[in-house]
C-alpha positions, 0 to 999 in steps of 0.5 A: 919861728913863723909858720911858712904859708901853705895854700894847700889844704884849701879850706872853704872859709879861704875860697870863699873869702877870696871869691867875696874879695874877687867878686866884689871888683867891679870888672871882675864880677862883670866878667864873671857875669858875661863868662856865666851869661854868655858863654855858660862859664862857671862863675865858681870855678873861674874863681877857683882858677883864679886862687890857682894863678895867684899860688902858682899852680895848675891843673892837668887835662885829668884834673879840669875834667875831675872838677869840671865833673865835680860840679855839674850837677849843682851847675845844673842846679843853679842855672835852672834856678837862675833861669827860673828866678829871672822868670819869677822876679817881676811877679814875686815880692821883694822879700821873696825875690831877696830869698830866692838870692839866698837859696842861689847863694846857698847853691852857689856855696855848695858848689864852692864845697865840692870844689874845695874837697875836690881840689884836696884830693888832687895833686896840683903841678906848679904853673909853668905856662898860661894862666888857668884863668886864661886857659879857661876863657879860651876853652869857653871862647871867651879869651877877650876877657881872660885878660881881667883875671890877671891884670885887675888888681883887688 
């Protein structure tokens, strides 16, 4: 007898692999960078929302706030580190710059682990309306990007 696939509990590795797969799609990567750099969007959050969309799950407003709050600390660290890395890039040897990118990736992984821990504590309702990625793009003023997250095939 085959076991039924259940999206929850979500594991860190499952979300990480999902994120790598989707971030590897050029259009999604470019949209994520625009969200991050022009709209102060949170890339790991939008990738988690993409995962929710694909599993027909949604969030209540209170759950949005919980997820957002859980990553505030790491998001601030990531933003400060990215700004610093960009500033010092011209002055760093390639090896040190690559090491700084690896450190940033570790912060990204920690942020995803925090999101996974939080999402597994929530009772997620089924999606009945707009995709979560669309709602997020609207919230941060990036409506023109929202279609990319649910129209691009991986």
